[in-house]
N, C-alpha and C positions, 0 to 999 in steps of 0.2 A: 504494500500500500504506500509506503514511503517512497518507493521507487517511482510509482505512478505520479504521486504528487510532485516529486522532484522533477520528473520529466515534463509534467504540465507547466510547472513554473519556468523551466528553461525554455520551453516552447513559447510561453507568453512573453518572456524577455526577448527572445529572438524575433518574434513577430513585431514587438514594440520597436526594436532597433531597426528592423527592416522598413517600418513605416516612416521613420525619420530620415532614411537614406534619400538623398536628392535623386530625382528621376531625370534621366537625360531628356533634353528638349527634342521634340520631334520636329524635323525640318521637312519641307516639301521635297518631293523627289525631283531629281535633276530632269530638265526637259529632254525629251527624246528627239534626236535628230532624225528627221524623216526623209530629208532630201539634201543632197550636196550638189552645188553647182560650181563648175570650174569655168572661170572666164577664159575663153579661148580667143585672145586678142592677137591678131596677126599684124605686126608692124611692117609695112613694106620696106624693102631693102633701100629704096631711095631716101627714106627718112632716117636711116640709121647712121648716116655719115654727113658731116658738114663740109662745106667748101673749105679747103685749106687756107689758112691765113698766109698772106705773102711774107716772104723773107724780109727781115729788116733791111732798110736802105744802107748802102755802104757809106763809109765816112766821106767819100768824095762825091756824094749825091748833090745834084744841083737843086735850086729852088723849084725849077720846073718838074723835077722828079717827085716832089713831095705831094702835090695835089693828086696825081693819078694813084700814087701808093696809098694815100689816105682813103680814096674812093674804094680801092680794092680791099683794104682792111675793113671798112664799114660794110661792104657787100658780103664779106665772109661772115661777119657777125650777124648781119640780117638773115643770111641763109640759115644759120644755126637757130636763131630765134624763131624763124618761120617753121622749120622742121620740128622743133621742140613743141611749138604750139599745135601742130598737126597731130603729133603723138599724144599730147594731152587731150585733144578732142576725141581721138580714138578711144582712149582709156575711159574718159568720162562717159561716152556713149555706151560703152560696154558695161560700165557700172550701173548706169540707169536701166539698161535692158535687164540686168540681173537683179535689180531692186536694191542695189547697194547704196550706201550713203557716202557722201563726200566729206 
């Protein structure tokens, strides 16, 4: 009889301690990925390279050499900016089609 009472007391203490134990917080399950889209953007070869910048003028260049050289340098820079803008438009259009955000 003592053993039964002792067992019941221990069981009561164990249940009391278990009730005080903090329960883990339940979190919402992770969202399930149902579809994956890969952006297949093809950048044309002509947009992958810029016009080369002209070589620097030699030390003995004349004043009449400077203006055409300056025009060539500006044209090379404009070529790169134009091509980069075209690539950006391609990527932006592909992101919009895929529902992406910018």
